[in-house]
C-alpha positions as CSV (number, residue, x, y, z in Angstrom):
1,M,97.3,47.2,89.0
2,P,100.5,48.1,87.1
3,F,100.1,48.9,83.3
4,G,102.6,50.1,80.3
5,G,102.2,53.4,80.9
6,R,103.1,54.3,77.1
7,E,104.2,57.4,75.7
8,M,101.5,60.1,74.9
9,P,101.5,63.1,72.5
10,M,101.7,65.2,76.1
11,P,103.8,65.3,78.8
12,Y,103.2,63.1,82.3
13,G,100.9,65.2,84.6
14,W,98.5,66.5,81.8
15,G,96.3,63.3,81.7
16,T,98.3,60.4,80.0
17,G,96.8,57.9,82.2
18,G,93.2,59.0,81.4
19,I,94.0,59.2,77.8
20,Q,95.3,55.6,77.7
21,L,92.2,54.2,79.4
22,T,90.1,56.1,76.9
23,A,92.0,55.2,74.0
24,S,91.7,51.4,75.2
25,V,88.3,51.4,75.7
26,I,86.9,54.0,73.0
27,G,84.8,52.5,69.9
28,E,83.5,53.7,66.8
29,N,80.1,54.0,68.2
30,D,81.0,55.8,71.3
31,V,80.5,59.5,72.0
32,L,83.2,61.3,74.0
33,K,82.9,64.2,76.3
34,V,86.1,65.6,78.1
35,I,86.0,68.1,80.9
36,D,89.0,69.8,83.3
37,R,87.6,70.7,86.6
38,G,84.4,70.6,85.2
39,A,84.6,72.9,82.4
40,D,84.5,71.7,78.7
41,D,86.4,74.7,77.2
42,T,89.3,74.7,79.1
43,T,93.0,73.9,76.9
44,N,93.4,70.6,78.5
45,A,89.8,69.3,77.8
46,V,89.6,71.0,74.1
47,S,92.9,69.5,73.1
48,I,92.1,65.7,74.4
49,R,88.7,66.1,72.9
50,Q,90.4,67.2,69.5
51,F,92.8,64.6,69.7
52,F,90.4,61.6,70.0
53,K,88.2,63.4,67.5
54,R,91.0,63.5,64.9
55,V,92.5,60.0,65.8
56,T,89.4,57.9,66.0
57,G,86.9,59.9,64.3
58,V,84.3,59.4,67.2
59,A,81.6,61.8,67.8
60,T,82.1,64.3,70.8
61,T,79.7,66.1,72.9
62,E,79.7,68.8,75.7
63,R,76.5,67.4,77.1
64,T,76.8,64.8,79.9
65,E,73.7,62.8,79.2
66,D,74.9,62.1,75.3
67,A,78.2,60.8,76.4
68,T,79.1,57.2,76.3
69,L,82.8,57.9,77.7
70,I,83.6,61.1,79.9
71,Q,87.1,61.9,80.7
72,T,87.8,63.9,83.4
73,R,90.3,65.8,85.5
74,H,89.2,66.7,89.1
75,R,85.3,66.7,88.7
76,I,82.6,64.4,88.6
77,P,79.7,65.9,86.5
78,E,76.6,67.3,88.3
79,T,74.3,65.7,86.0
80,P,73.8,61.8,87.3
81,L,75.6,59.1,85.5
82,V,73.5,56.1,84.0
83,E,74.1,52.4,83.0
84,D,76.2,52.1,79.9
85,Q,78.4,55.3,80.7
86,I,82.1,55.1,81.5
87,L,83.8,57.8,84.0
88,I,87.4,58.0,83.3
89,Y,89.6,59.8,85.8
90,Q,93.0,61.3,85.3
91,V,94.8,60.6,88.3
92,P,98.3,62.2,89.6
93,I,98.9,60.0,92.6
94,P,97.0,56.8,92.8
95,E,98.1,55.6,96.4
96,P,96.2,57.2,99.2
97,L,98.7,56.3,101.8
98,R,101.7,57.9,99.8
99,F,102.0,60.9,102.1
100,I,101.9,59.0,105.3
101,E,104.2,55.9,104.3
102,P,106.2,56.5,101.0
103,R,107.5,53.0,100.6
104,E,105.3,51.0,98.0
105,T,106.2,47.8,99.6
106,E,104.9,48.9,102.9
107,T,101.7,50.5,101.5
108,R,100.8,47.4,99.9
109,T,101.1,45.1,102.9
110,M,98.8,47.8,104.7
111,H,96.2,47.2,101.9
112,A,96.5,43.7,102.1
113,L,96.3,43.5,106.0
114,E,93.6,46.4,106.2
115,E,95.8,48.5,108.4
116,Y,94.1,52.1,107.7
117,G,94.7,53.5,111.1
118,V,97.1,55.6,110.1
119,M,94.6,57.5,107.6
120,Q,92.3,57.8,110.5
121,V,94.8,59.2,112.8
122,K,95.6,61.9,109.7
123,L,91.9,62.9,109.7
124,Y,91.6,63.0,113.6
125,E,95.0,65.5,113.6
126,D,92.9,67.5,111.5
127,I,90.2,67.8,114.1
128,A,92.5,68.2,117.1
129,R,94.3,71.1,115.0
130,F,91.3,73.0,113.3
131,G,88.1,71.5,115.2
132,H,87.1,69.9,111.9
133,I,88.6,67.6,108.9
134,A,90.3,70.2,106.9
135,T,90.6,68.1,103.8
136,T,88.9,69.3,100.8
137,Y,90.2,67.3,97.8
138,A,91.5,63.8,97.3
139,Y,89.5,62.7,100.4
140,P,89.7,59.1,101.0
141,V,87.2,56.6,100.5
142,K,86.6,53.2,101.6
143,V,85.3,50.9,98.7
144,N,82.8,48.1,99.3
145,G,83.7,48.2,102.9
146,R,87.2,46.9,102.4
147,Y,89.8,49.1,100.6
148,V,90.7,52.5,101.0
149,M,91.3,54.6,97.8
150,D,92.4,57.7,96.4
151,P,89.3,59.2,94.5
152,S,91.7,61.4,92.5
153,P,92.1,65.4,93.3
154,I,88.2,65.5,93.1
155,P,86.6,68.1,95.7
156,K,85.1,66.1,98.6
157,F,81.6,67.6,97.3
158,D,81.9,64.9,94.5
159,N,82.6,62.0,96.7
160,P,79.0,61.2,97.4
161,K,78.3,60.9,93.9
162,M,80.7,57.7,93.8
163,H,78.6,56.0,96.2
164,M,76.5,53.1,94.1
165,M,77.1,55.1,90.9
166,P,75.3,53.4,87.8
167,A,78.4,53.9,85.5
168,L,81.8,52.0,85.5
169,Q,84.9,54.3,86.9
170,L,88.2,53.7,85.9
171,F,91.2,55.8,86.9
172,G,94.5,56.2,85.4
173,A,98.0,57.4,86.7
174,G,100.4,57.7,83.6
175,R,103.3,58.8,85.5
176,E,103.1,56.1,88.1
177,K,101.8,53.6,85.4
178,R,98.9,52.3,87.7
179,I,95.2,51.9,87.0
180,Y,92.2,50.9,89.2
181,A,88.6,50.9,89.0
182,V,85.3,50.8,90.9
183,P,82.5,48.6,89.3
184,P,78.8,50.0,89.0
185,Y,76.6,49.9,92.1
186,T,79.6,49.8,94.5
187,P,79.3,51.1,97.9
188,V,82.0,54.0,98.6
189,E,81.9,55.8,101.7
190,S,84.1,58.7,102.7
191,L,86.1,58.1,106.0
192,D,85.0,60.0,109.1
193,F,84.1,59.6,112.7
194,D,80.9,59.1,114.3
195,D,81.2,62.6,116.4
196,H,82.7,64.3,113.0
197,P,80.4,62.9,110.2
198,F,81.4,63.6,106.8
199,T,80.1,66.9,105.1
200,V,80.6,68.7,101.6
201,Q,81.3,72.1,101.1
202,E,78.7,74.6,101.0
203,W,78.3,78.5,99.9
204,D,76.5,81.4,100.9
205,E,75.7,82.8,97.5
206,P,74.3,80.9,94.6
207,C,75.8,80.7,91.0
208,A,75.7,84.0,89.6
209,I,75.0,82.6,86.2
210,C,72.3,80.1,86.7
211,G,71.3,80.4,90.3
212,S,71.8,76.9,91.3
213,R,72.6,76.3,95.0
214,H,73.3,72.5,94.8
215,S,76.4,72.4,92.5
216,Y,80.3,72.8,93.1
217,L,81.1,76.5,92.6
218,D,84.4,78.1,91.5
219,E,85.0,81.7,92.8
220,V,86.0,84.0,90.3
221,V,88.1,87.5,91.2
222,L,86.3,90.0,89.1
223,D,88.6,93.1,89.7
224,D,91.5,94.5,91.8
225,S,89.2,95.7,94.5
226,G,88.5,91.9,95.6
227,Q,84.9,91.9,94.0
228,R,84.0,88.1,93.2
229,M,81.4,86.0,92.2
230,F,80.9,82.5,92.3
231,V,79.8,80.5,89.3
232,C,78.9,76.4,88.5
233,S,82.4,74.4,88.0
234,D,80.3,72.1,85.8
235,T,79.8,74.4,82.5
236,D,77.3,71.9,80.9
237,Y,75.0,71.9,84.0
238,C,75.2,75.5,84.3
239,R,74.2,76.0,80.8
240,Q,71.3,73.4,81.0
241,Q,70.0,75.3,84.2
242,S,70.0,78.4,82.5
243,E,68.3,77.0,79.5
244,G,65.6,75.8,81.9
245,Q,65.1,79.1,83.5
246,K,64.6,80.8,80.2
247,K,62.2,78.0,79.1
């Protein structure tokens, strides 16, 4: 649905939709966490967190389980969310059919009539060309068995976390002035085929810091010779795993 899309103290494309959603629901007793691709210490996450701390005076945290509001760019935390938490996504393009049908009038009709065959064709073209579905992020999902939705540019590794999530999920696209939501405990299924079921990414190596084999890993190039390592994208989860090993 459309909303005002007011001017924010940062340019479009840097989280203005998420900021407006956070500003509309935040209260004095809330605890705010902001992540950018899973990390709490990136420029985008730090600036948004400090902005709300200064403007509202609310408490902030880097621990997922302590937060009541979590604003995120391109990740869902590894720590499972619970009831009474709200996950707010920053969304660049809210329309999942945009790159197939650019006309808004047509995509609205397609949603109304549940005409999603073109999306299945797009996934099938991947299979015909590469032998598998090559989409790795912003992987389309069907909500409550009815509406195809863009889950924002999260890696498809995170898609299963949306299914029956106890937390409320809010999506804000500031540039396009659109918001949408997924209520708690709502079925969310990734599109696939019977003979090509949906799968998530896997890595041959564990996290070089905490040793996790069950989290989404970022590749870090160490030097000009191509040496690399893999580390958890979710810095809070990685820290907790490391602390647990020390104990």
